[in-house]
N, C-alpha and C positions, 0 to 999 in steps of 0.2 A: 342471512342468518341461515345458523346452521340446521341442514335439513331435517335430521333426527329429532333434533330439539323442537323444531317446531311442528313438526307429526305427534309428537308426545304430550305436547301442549294440547294437541285439537282433541287428541285421542280420552286426552284425561277428564277436558272440559265439557267433551258432546255424550249426549245420552246414547245409551246402548240400547238396542230395538227389546233387550231381553231384561226386564225388570230385577231379576235377581240381580245382574252382574251389577248394573246401579246400584241396589243395598249392600252387596257385597263389599263396593268400593268407598260407599258412605261407613260402613260399617272400620274398614281398614284405617280409614283416614280419624275419625274417632279413635282407635283404639290409642294409634301412635300419639293422638294429641295425649290422652288420659295417660301413658305412659310417659310422657316428657313430663308432663305434669306433676305425676307422682314420685319422680326420680328427681326432678326441683325441690318438690317440699319436703322431701324426706331426707334431702343434702342441707335442705336452708335450716331443719328442724335440729337435726345433729349437731350442725356448726352452732347455732342457739344452745343447743344443750351444755356441749363443750365449753364454750365462754363463759355458761351458769357455772359449769362445774370448776373452771379455772380459778373463775373470779373470788370463792372463798380464799384459797390459798395464794391467789396474788393479792392480795389486800395484806396477808402477812409476810407471805418472802419476800427478799429483798433483790435490787437488779442484779447484784452480784455479793457473793459470799466467798470469803477466803478463808482456808483451815490449815493446820498445821502439815505438811510434807511427811513427816514421821510425828508416832507422838500424838498424844491428846490435848496438848497445848504447844503453845511459841510465847518468846519475849518481843516486845513491841516497846521502842527506844521513845522517845520525846522527838528526838530528828526525823526517825521514819513518820510519827506523825505528823508534823509539821510537812514533811515530803506529800503525803497521803490529801493534804488540806491546799496545796500546793496545783493539785491536779485540776484543771480546770474546768473537767467535764464532768466532775462527782460535785453531787448537789449538799449531800450529809453524808456519814459515816459515823458506825453504831460499835464500841469493841464490848463483845459478849464474852461470858463464861456459863458454858452449859456441860451438863453430867450428869447422869441417871441417879436417882436419891431413891428414897422410900417416904410416902407423907403418910402420916397417922393422926388418927383424931378419933376418940371413945373408943379405943380398941378397934379400928378399923385402920387396915390400911392399905395404900395402891404403891405402884411403881412409878413412877413418871419423871421428867426433866426439869432438871433447876435451869432457870435460864438470866442469869444475871445479868442485867443493863444498865447501859451509862444513861446520862441525860440526852442524849439526840438519838434515842431508839426509834421515840415519836417521830421525828424530822423523816426517818428511813422505812418506818410503816406507819400503816395507816391504823393506829390501833384505835383511835374513836370510834373507825368503822366496826369492830368486832367487839365492844367494852358492851355488854351486856347488862351488868350491873354493878351498882359502884362506881369507883373512882380508879384511876392508872397509879400506879406506882411512883410517890415523890420522889425526885432526884436525890432530896436531902434527907428523905426519911429512910431509916435504917432495917429494922424488923415488920416489914411491910410486905404482901406478894398479892398475886392478883395469879386466879386458878381457871382454868376452864368449867364448862356449865357440866360437864361429863364426870369429874374427880366431885365436881361440885354435889352433883347427886351421889358417888358412891360414897361418898366419906361424909354428907352430910355438912360439906362446909356451909356456912351463911356472911354473908358480907359484914363486917365490922361487928360481930358478934364478939366481945371481949371477954365472957366467961367460957369460951372454947375455942383456945387456939390451935391453928396448925403449927403441929411438929414437922419439922424436915430433919430428918435421918439420912445420912452417909457413911460408909465405913471411912474410918482411916486410913491414908494411904501407910502402905508398908510391904515387907515380902515374910511376914509372920502370918500363919494361920490363925483364924480369931480365937482360937477355943488355949491358943498358947500363952496368953497375957493376960494378968489379972484385972489387966485395968481398961475402960470402957475402950471396947472398940470402935467404938461409933463418935462421930461427931454431929451433934444436932442442936437444934435451937427452934423455938416456936415463934409463929409470927401470926400476924394479924393478918387475915383477910380482907384487900380496901376495895375488893372486886371481882369481878365475875365475866368470864370473855366466852365468845360464843362464834366458832367459826364453821368447823363440818363435825362429824363423828368420830374422826379419826384424832383431828387434832383437841378436842376439847379437854379428851382424859389424857393429854399427853406433856401439856408444860404446867408449871409453874411459875412464873416471873416475881424474883425480886431484885432488891438492889447490883449493883455489881461488886460493892464493898461485902457486902454481906452472901454473896455466892464466893466471891476468892480467900475470904475467911473460913469460910466451912469446910473446902474442899483444900484449906490450907496452899492458896497459891499465892506468888507475891505480888507487887501491885501493879506490875507491868507486867503479868503473864495472864493471858485468856487464851480462850478454845475459839474465837473467831472474830472476823469483823465483818460487817454488812454495810454495804452501799447502794446508795440511793443516787443515781445517774442522771446527768441534765437530759432532756427531750431529745433534743438534736445528736448527744454522746453516741460515739463511735468504739461498742462495746469493744471490742476485739483491741483496739488502740489502749484502753485504759486497762484491760486485763494484763497486759503488755507492759503499762507502765508501773502497776502494783507489784507484778514479780521482778519487776526491774530492784525496785526498792527495796524488797526484802530476799534478793539474792535466789531467787527462785528457791526458795523455805519453805512456800506456803503454796497449795492448790486453790485457786479460784474455779468457782462455779457459778453459770448464771440460773437464770430461773427455772428454763428448761430441765438441766442436769438436775438440779435438787429438786424437781420433781420427774423423774425419769421415768418411775414406774406407770405414774399417772399419764404422762403424753402415749407413754409406749401404749398402753390401756384404749386410749381414746383414740389413737389414730388407728388401731387394731380394729376396732369398733369400726371407725369410719371407713376403711377398707373393706370390712367384712357385708357391711350394709349396703355399701355401692355397688361390691361384686353381686349380693343378694339381688337387688331390685335390676342390674345387668342382665342377669337371666331372665328375671320374669320382661324385660324389655325384647331380649332375644325371643321367646316365647310368642310375644305377642307380636313382633315383625314375620313368624310364619304367616300372617294375616295380609302381609304386602306380599308375599310370594305366591298365594293362594289368589289375590286379587289380578299380580300380575299376569298368571296362567291362564285365571277364566277369560283375561282380556284378551289373550293372545289366541285363544279357541274362540273367541267372539269375534274377532277380525282377521279370521282365516282369510275369507275371497278377498278383503283387502292387500294384506298382503302377498299374495299369489298378485293381485295389481301393480303394487309397487316391486315386485321381484320383476315382472315383465318388464316394465318402463325403464329398467335398468339399477333400480335399488339394491346394492349387494346386500349379502348376507348379514355381515359384520355392519350396516347402516341399520338392518331392521332390527337386530339384535339392540345395536344401541335406544333405539327408539322405545323399548321397553323398559330397557335401561334409565333412562333419560325421565322415565314415567313414574319408576319406583322410588329415584332418588329425589323426584320434586315432591312424590308423596309424602316421603321422610320427613324431609327439608323441612318442608312448609310447615307439616302437624308440631315437627319438634319445636320450631319457633311459634308458633301458635300456644303451646303446651307450655314454653317457659315463660311466654307474656302473659296467660292464666297462672302461670306459679309465680310471677313476680305481683301480680295483684294481689292473688290470696295472700303472700307474706307480708305485703305492703298493710295490708287491711289487720292483719294479725299483731302486728307491729303498733298502727294505729291507736284500733280498736278491740283489740285482747279480745278477739271472737271465742278463745279456747283457752282454759284453766287445767292446771295439772292441780292444784287444789282452790277452794274458793277465794283464798287474796294472792294465788302465786299464778302468773298467765302464764301458754308455755311458749319457753324465749325460741325464739327465731333469730335466723340473720338474713340480713339480702347480702349475697357475695356476687360480687362479676365473675368470679373464678368459677363459682357453681354454675353459673349459666354457660359457662365456656365447657365445663366438663359436661353437660348433660347436651349440649349442641354436638359433639364431638363423638360423644357415646353413640348417639342414635343416629346420627349422620355415617359416622363407619361402619353401624351396625343395617343399616338402610343400604347403603352401598353394597355390600355383601348380598342383601338380599336378594338386590335386584340384579346383581350379578348372575345369582342360582336361577331366578326364575327367566330371564333374558337368557339362557344357554340352552334352553325348552329350542328354541327356533334353529331351524338347518333346513337345509336345502330338498332332504326327504320329507320333511314335515311339510313343508310350503308344495311341495310336488304333488304329496296326497290332499290338499285341499280342498 
């Protein structure tokens, strides 16, 4: 057995003749456990919040979305549509027309995005999970619309209110100014609101869904002219391969984006917050591990007589340093593992029994991730090794000679 490691275990398990040293060792071990526990719970909590935040957009965003590489729209032929259907890893796709419009009702106005969708849109997006009131746009219906609850509150839109139809207004395409023509410079149409959706605060006042043909007519698009196509992939699909196949079909005249790229700002914000939280709690751990340095130094002072004996028996200074280095590493590793185990138990209990709630009906979201266990263990181990190294450097020939 490694001699320094053996002595380190003996020193760690044996009680000191001075009660203060024993108390310091106990407090140090508890601090390490609590530090690891806190870091693991915070990372698990943030992972749950991240998934919870993304769940709303994930229900709405497609796996892949393609749009024109230049301009607002592009044309898609029947042959191209057939080639898209032949991609084995594409479960479904939907043609979409999207543009900024003005919504008007009872002298109230709001700028939003019209989103004209075809009959396959429900296969690509989980629209049933976001529908709050009423029914989704029927594929064969023409003048029907579904709006967000934010738009409903702003304009006073009510589902199936035939006495107050929602008006969609869009400027006519052209190069002349609005005031230069005596004709009406706007295209407008009134629609019946058949449903109200609810996703999140940002999206609830952004979209009005209509039939694809209505949106194309309103924007004066051709029958085969669209702004994007949204795809749902099979569970085992190779995303990179599918994107290459799609680009080949359209001869690189379109740009493809996956779900992360569609929510680039949101993902960056959440990742930045995750890093910031990790660094803050790592700083707390660094401060906590100063207890390890103090405990090792106190142990060195308590064992001064034993160290002189070991040195006289032929133990080198390097080996004596390793004794206390190993002692610090054992404290941090064992404490870190115990903290992670307790953290797993706490997170599991939250998942099973919903112990803590954000609101009376919403339990605090958490996630058990193996990566969080690795992150906490590596963090506390690396910091513990550094702290143990600093403390063990206190030992020297002069120190032992004066013992």
